[in-house]
C-alpha positions as CSV (number, residue, x, y, z in Angstrom):
1,M,154.6,93.8,18.2
2,K,157.3,95.1,20.5
3,H,156.2,98.6,19.8
4,M,152.6,97.6,20.8
5,A,153.7,95.8,24.0
6,M,155.6,98.9,25.2
7,R,152.6,101.2,24.5
8,K,151.5,103.2,27.5
9,F,147.9,103.8,28.3
10,P,146.8,107.4,28.8
11,V,146.8,108.6,32.4
12,S,143.0,109.1,32.4
13,E,142.5,105.5,31.2
14,R,144.9,104.1,33.9
15,V,143.0,106.1,36.6
16,R,139.7,104.6,35.4
17,V,141.0,101.1,35.6
18,S,142.4,101.7,39.1
19,N,139.0,103.1,40.4
20,S,137.1,100.2,39.0
21,E,139.3,97.6,40.8
22,V,140.0,99.2,44.2
23,A,137.2,100.4,46.7
24,S,137.6,103.8,48.2
25,P,138.2,104.2,52.0
26,R,134.9,106.0,52.3
27,S,133.0,103.1,50.7
28,C,134.7,100.6,53.1
29,T,133.8,102.7,56.1
30,K,130.2,103.0,55.1
31,E,129.9,99.2,54.5
32,A,131.6,98.5,57.9
33,G,129.2,100.9,59.6
34,I,126.2,99.1,58.1
35,V,127.5,95.8,59.3
36,V,128.1,97.1,62.9
37,I,124.6,98.7,63.0
38,T,123.0,95.6,61.7
39,A,124.9,93.5,64.3
40,V,123.9,95.8,67.1
41,C,120.2,95.7,66.1
42,V,120.2,91.9,65.9
43,L,121.9,91.5,69.3
44,T,119.5,94.1,70.8
45,A,116.6,92.2,69.4
46,I,117.9,88.9,70.8
47,F,118.6,90.4,74.2
48,T,115.2,92.1,74.4
49,T,113.5,88.8,73.4
50,F,115.5,87.0,76.0
51,V,114.7,89.5,78.8
52,V,110.9,89.5,78.0
53,A,110.7,85.7,77.5
54,T,112.5,85.0,80.8
55,S,111.0,87.8,82.9
56,P,109.2,86.7,86.1
57,I,106.4,89.3,85.7
58,D,103.5,90.2,83.4
59,P,103.6,94.0,83.7
60,I,101.2,96.7,82.7
61,P,102.2,100.4,82.1
62,L,101.5,102.7,85.0
63,V,101.2,106.4,84.2
64,L,101.6,108.5,87.3
65,P,100.8,112.2,87.8
66,R,103.8,114.4,87.0
67,H,106.2,114.3,90.0
68,T,105.9,117.7,91.6
69,I,106.6,118.4,95.3
70,P,106.1,122.1,95.9
71,W,105.8,121.7,99.6
72,V,109.2,120.2,100.1
73,R,112.4,122.1,100.6
74,E,115.4,119.8,100.7
75,N,117.0,119.6,104.1
76,R,119.5,117.3,105.9
77,K,117.7,117.0,109.3
78,L,118.0,113.2,109.4
79,E,121.8,113.6,109.3
80,C,121.5,114.6,113.0
81,V,120.0,111.2,114.0
82,E,121.3,109.6,117.2
83,K,122.1,105.9,117.0
84,L,120.4,103.7,119.7
85,G,121.4,100.1,120.1
86,E,123.9,100.2,117.2
87,G,124.8,96.7,116.1
88,L,122.1,95.2,118.3
89,V,119.0,96.0,116.3
90,L,119.5,94.9,112.7
91,G,117.1,96.6,110.2
92,P,114.4,97.7,112.7
93,E,111.6,98.2,110.1
94,D,108.9,99.2,112.6
95,V,108.7,100.6,116.1
96,V,106.0,101.1,118.6
97,V,105.9,102.5,122.2
98,A,105.0,99.8,124.8
99,R,103.1,100.4,128.0
100,D,106.3,100.1,130.0
101,G,107.8,103.1,128.1
102,S,110.2,100.9,126.0
103,L,110.4,101.1,122.2
104,V,109.6,97.8,120.7
105,V,111.2,97.0,117.3
106,A,111.0,94.2,114.8
107,T,114.5,93.1,113.5
108,R,115.7,91.2,110.5
109,D,117.1,88.4,112.7
110,G,113.7,87.3,113.8
111,W,113.5,89.1,117.1
112,V,111.1,91.5,118.7
113,K,113.4,93.6,120.9
114,K,113.0,96.4,123.4
115,V,115.1,99.6,123.3
116,W,115.1,101.7,126.5
117,P,115.2,105.3,125.5
118,R,116.8,106.6,128.7
119,N,120.1,104.9,128.2
120,G,119.8,103.1,124.8
121,T,120.1,99.6,126.2
122,V,118.6,96.7,124.2
123,E,116.6,93.8,125.5
124,N,116.1,90.6,123.5
125,W,112.5,90.3,124.4
126,K,110.9,87.6,122.2
127,R,112.3,85.6,119.3
128,V,109.4,85.1,116.9
129,G,111.5,83.7,114.0
130,G,110.2,84.4,110.5
131,Y,110.6,88.0,109.2
132,P,108.7,90.4,111.5
133,C,107.6,93.6,109.7
134,G,104.8,95.8,111.1
135,L,104.0,96.2,114.8
136,A,101.1,97.5,116.9
137,L,100.2,97.8,120.6
138,G,97.2,95.8,121.5
139,V,94.4,96.8,123.9
140,H,95.8,94.6,126.7
141,G,99.4,95.6,126.3
142,E,100.3,92.8,123.9
143,I,102.3,93.4,120.7
144,L,100.8,92.4,117.4
145,V,103.3,91.5,114.7
146,A,102.6,91.2,111.0
147,D,105.0,88.5,109.7
148,P,105.0,87.7,106.0
149,L,106.4,84.2,106.7
150,Q,104.0,83.2,109.5
151,G,100.9,85.4,109.7
152,L,99.6,87.7,112.3
153,L,101.3,87.1,115.6
154,N,100.4,87.9,119.3
155,V,103.4,88.5,121.6
156,T,103.1,89.0,125.3
157,D,105.4,88.8,128.4
158,D,103.8,85.7,129.7
159,D,102.7,83.5,126.8
160,E,104.5,81.9,123.9
161,V,104.3,83.6,120.6
162,R,100.9,82.8,119.0
163,C,99.8,83.0,115.4
164,I,96.2,84.3,115.6
165,T,95.4,84.2,111.9
166,S,97.0,83.1,108.6
167,T,93.9,82.9,106.4
168,A,91.1,85.2,105.4
169,E,87.7,84.0,104.1
170,G,89.3,80.6,103.2
171,T,92.3,82.0,101.4
172,P,96.0,82.2,102.6
173,I,97.3,85.5,103.8
174,T,100.4,85.7,101.6
175,F,102.1,88.9,102.8
176,P,101.1,90.4,106.2
177,D,102.9,93.7,106.3
178,S,101.5,96.3,108.7
179,V,98.9,96.3,111.5
180,T,96.9,98.7,113.7
181,V,94.4,98.1,116.6
182,S,91.3,99.9,117.5
183,G,90.2,100.8,121.1
184,K,87.7,98.1,120.9
185,G,90.3,95.5,120.0
186,Q,89.5,95.2,116.3
187,I,92.7,94.4,114.4
188,Y,93.2,95.8,110.9
189,F,96.2,94.8,108.8
190,T,97.5,94.7,105.3
191,D,98.2,91.8,103.0
192,A,100.7,93.6,100.7
193,S,100.4,91.1,97.8
194,T,98.3,88.0,97.2
195,K,100.7,87.0,94.4
196,H,104.3,87.9,95.2
197,L,106.0,86.7,98.4
198,L,108.2,88.7,100.8
199,H,111.5,88.3,99.0
200,F,110.0,89.2,95.7
201,W,108.1,92.3,96.8
202,H,109.9,94.3,94.0
203,L,108.1,92.2,91.4
204,D,104.7,93.5,92.7
205,V,106.0,97.0,92.3
206,L,107.3,96.4,88.8
207,E,104.3,94.4,87.6
208,S,101.9,97.1,88.7
209,R,98.9,94.8,89.0
210,P,96.9,95.4,92.2
211,H,97.2,92.4,94.4
212,G,97.0,94.1,97.9
213,R,94.3,93.8,100.5
214,V,93.2,95.1,103.9
215,L,92.0,92.6,106.4
216,N,90.1,92.7,109.7
217,F,90.6,90.2,112.5
218,D,87.8,90.2,115.0
219,P,89.1,88.7,118.3
220,T,85.6,88.0,119.6
221,T,84.7,85.7,116.7
222,G,88.2,84.7,115.6
223,R,87.2,85.4,112.0
224,T,89.4,87.3,109.5
225,T,87.4,89.2,106.7
226,V,88.5,91.2,103.7
227,L,87.7,94.9,103.9
228,M,89.5,96.0,100.7
229,K,91.2,94.4,97.8
230,G,92.8,95.5,94.5
231,L,95.3,97.7,96.2
232,A,98.7,98.7,94.9
233,F,101.0,96.9,97.3
234,A,99.1,97.6,100.5
235,N,101.8,98.7,103.0
236,G,101.4,100.9,106.1
237,I,98.0,101.2,107.9
238,A,96.8,103.5,110.7
239,L,93.5,104.5,112.3
240,S,92.3,108.1,112.7
241,P,92.1,109.7,116.2
242,T,88.4,109.0,116.4
243,E,88.7,105.7,114.6
244,D,86.2,106.6,111.9
245,F,88.6,105.9,109.0
246,L,91.7,104.0,108.1
247,V,94.7,105.4,106.2
248,V,96.3,102.8,103.9
249,C,99.5,103.3,101.9
250,E,99.7,102.0,98.3
251,S,103.4,101.9,97.7
252,W,103.7,101.7,93.9
253,K,101.1,104.3,93.3
254,Y,103.0,106.7,95.6
255,R,99.9,107.5,97.6
256,C,97.8,106.7,100.6
257,V,94.0,106.2,100.6
258,R,91.3,106.8,103.2
259,Y,88.8,104.0,103.9
260,W,85.7,105.1,105.9
261,L,84.7,102.8,108.8
262,E,81.9,105.0,110.1
263,G,79.7,107.9,109.1
264,E,78.0,108.9,105.9
265,F,80.7,107.5,103.6
266,K,81.2,104.2,105.5
267,G,82.6,101.5,103.3
268,T,84.0,103.9,100.6
269,L,87.5,104.6,99.5
270,E,89.1,107.9,98.5
271,T,92.6,109.4,98.0
272,F,94.1,110.8,101.2
273,I,97.4,112.0,99.8
274,D,99.1,111.2,96.4
275,N,102.0,112.1,94.2
276,L,104.5,111.4,97.0
277,P,108.2,111.8,96.5
278,G,108.9,108.2,97.5
279,L,107.2,104.8,98.1
280,P,105.1,105.2,101.2
281,D,105.9,102.5,103.8
282,N,104.8,102.4,107.5
283,I,102.5,105.1,108.9
284,H,101.7,105.8,112.6
285,L,99.3,108.2,114.2
286,H,100.5,110.7,116.8
287,A,97.2,111.5,118.5
288,P,98.3,114.5,120.6
289,S,99.4,116.4,117.5
290,Q,96.7,114.9,115.2
291,T,99.3,113.9,112.7
292,F,100.4,110.8,110.8
293,W,104.1,110.1,110.5
294,L,105.0,108.3,107.2
295,G,108.3,106.8,106.0
296,L,109.1,107.3,102.3
297,V,111.6,104.9,100.6
298,G,113.2,104.5,97.2
299,G,113.1,108.2,96.3
300,R,111.4,109.2,93.0
301,S,112.9,110.5,89.8
302,W,112.4,110.7,86.1
303,L,113.8,107.2,85.8
304,T,111.4,105.6,88.3
305,D,108.4,107.3,86.6
306,L,109.7,106.2,83.1
307,T,110.2,102.6,84.4
308,L,106.7,102.3,85.7
309,K,105.2,103.4,82.4
310,S,107.5,101.2,80.3
311,A,106.7,97.4,80.1
312,L,110.2,96.8,78.6
313,L,112.1,98.6,81.4
314,K,110.0,96.7,83.9
315,H,111.0,93.4,82.4
316,F,114.6,94.5,82.4
317,F,114.7,95.5,86.1
318,A,112.7,92.5,87.2
319,K,115.3,90.3,85.5
320,F,118.4,92.1,86.8
321,W,117.0,93.6,90.1
322,H,119.9,92.4,92.2
323,H,122.4,94.1,89.9
324,V,120.6,97.3,89.1
325,T,117.5,99.2,90.2
326,P,115.8,102.4,89.2
327,F,115.1,103.3,92.9
328,N,117.4,105.2,95.2
329,F,117.2,103.3,98.5
330,E,120.0,105.3,100.0
331,R,117.8,108.3,100.5
332,G,116.0,108.7,103.8
333,E,112.8,110.7,104.3
334,L,110.0,111.1,106.8
335,I,107.0,113.3,106.5
336,A,104.2,114.4,108.9
337,I,100.7,114.7,107.5
338,N,97.6,116.3,109.1
339,L,94.1,114.8,109.1
340,H,93.3,116.5,105.8
341,G,96.2,114.8,104.0
342,Q,98.4,117.8,103.9
343,V,102.2,117.6,104.5
344,I,103.3,119.8,107.3
345,V,107.0,118.9,107.8
346,S,109.6,116.8,106.1
347,Y,112.9,115.3,107.5
348,Q,115.4,114.1,105.0
349,D,118.9,112.7,104.4
350,P,119.1,113.1,100.6
351,R,122.4,111.1,100.2
352,G,121.8,108.6,103.0
353,A,124.9,109.9,104.7
354,R,123.6,109.2,108.2
355,F,120.2,107.5,107.8
356,S,118.8,105.7,104.8
357,F,115.7,103.7,104.0
358,A,113.5,105.4,106.7
359,T,110.5,103.1,107.0
360,G,108.5,105.0,109.7
361,A,108.6,106.7,113.0
362,V,106.8,107.2,116.4
363,I,107.0,110.1,118.9
364,Q,107.8,109.8,122.6
365,D,108.7,112.7,124.9
366,N,109.4,115.1,122.0
367,Y,111.7,112.7,120.2
368,L,111.2,111.0,116.9
369,Y,112.2,107.3,116.9
370,I,112.8,106.1,113.4
371,G,112.9,102.6,111.9
372,S,114.9,101.5,108.9
373,L,115.1,98.3,106.8
374,T,118.8,98.6,106.4
375,E,120.4,100.5,109.3
376,P,121.8,98.4,112.3
377,F,120.3,100.8,114.9
378,L,117.2,102.7,115.9
379,G,117.3,106.4,115.0
380,R,116.4,109.1,117.4
381,L,115.9,112.8,116.6
382,N,114.9,115.8,118.7
383,L,111.8,117.4,117.3
384,D,113.1,120.9,118.3
385,L,115.8,120.5,115.8
386,Q,115.6,123.3,113.2
387,E,118.4,122.3,110.9
388,C,121.4,119.8,110.9
389,T,124.7,121.5,110.6
């Protein structure tokens, strides 16, 4: 018995016993990896379900033409912008030239102000409240204001601020955004979205369902009618020099369309310019040069195009918009377009070093006066500038 108790097992037998009782490091690592991958998949599924279930939008995929801009050579001309009324005009989204030669701007603090180009002084002209966006000069020298919180406003030196319309064909005007006036006094303006309100404009972009309209207010009858509907966030609007067509910007389709008011194609719609390198915002006609000046915001990249075609990414950015966005709102860009929808010049600040979120511009005395939703001043740029150094 003692001899048998002291018997040693062969080495090979001892090794077999050891291997059967103790897992190898490689096996442990493999099992741990499976656990981690499974946990990540489960958490991802839970997070995705949460995002989709709590998302404020019902998006559809939007496939855009491939982003190509062969006509643009990057430049830094907007980095030479002069700052007028700095600190006194907060987020001057739109600007028009008044009859007295002043530059009228709409600011984020609810004012319509005048900036005098000779010395840059600022006059607090009329407080309209609300959130004034688009501006236009009326046939009698009045200023028309598109205000998403109040409606279409009429502002003059003598009278109080008047809301001239806030409904169209019995339905509320949800998001008055931009306005233009014909020589006969007809007022055309955009209702950017019939679903999403001002402070949720980004949801309209991400949802990619066409809720925009173009409306016509006839001052002789006091009636507001719908000219167009089903537009992709109807933004800027401008009349042609002969007032035979309207140009309307569809922001989240990166294009502007032409709507014929007169002639053989009256009442029809066609593409004016598309595949733009940013979301088109305000547009203004400069009649002497037969050009439209258009502000482009948000930039455009592979990420924006991917987001617009992916319902899941749309849900994600809609949920966390105030923390992360696929758009580059630091970039500033303006373009001039001829009557055939061709780009003839571009002014840029690629990094937003001097001027970002350029929403539109007008020309006076060979100077470009530029609005912005984020800058605390009105920009001015000499049109003779070749390059900013």
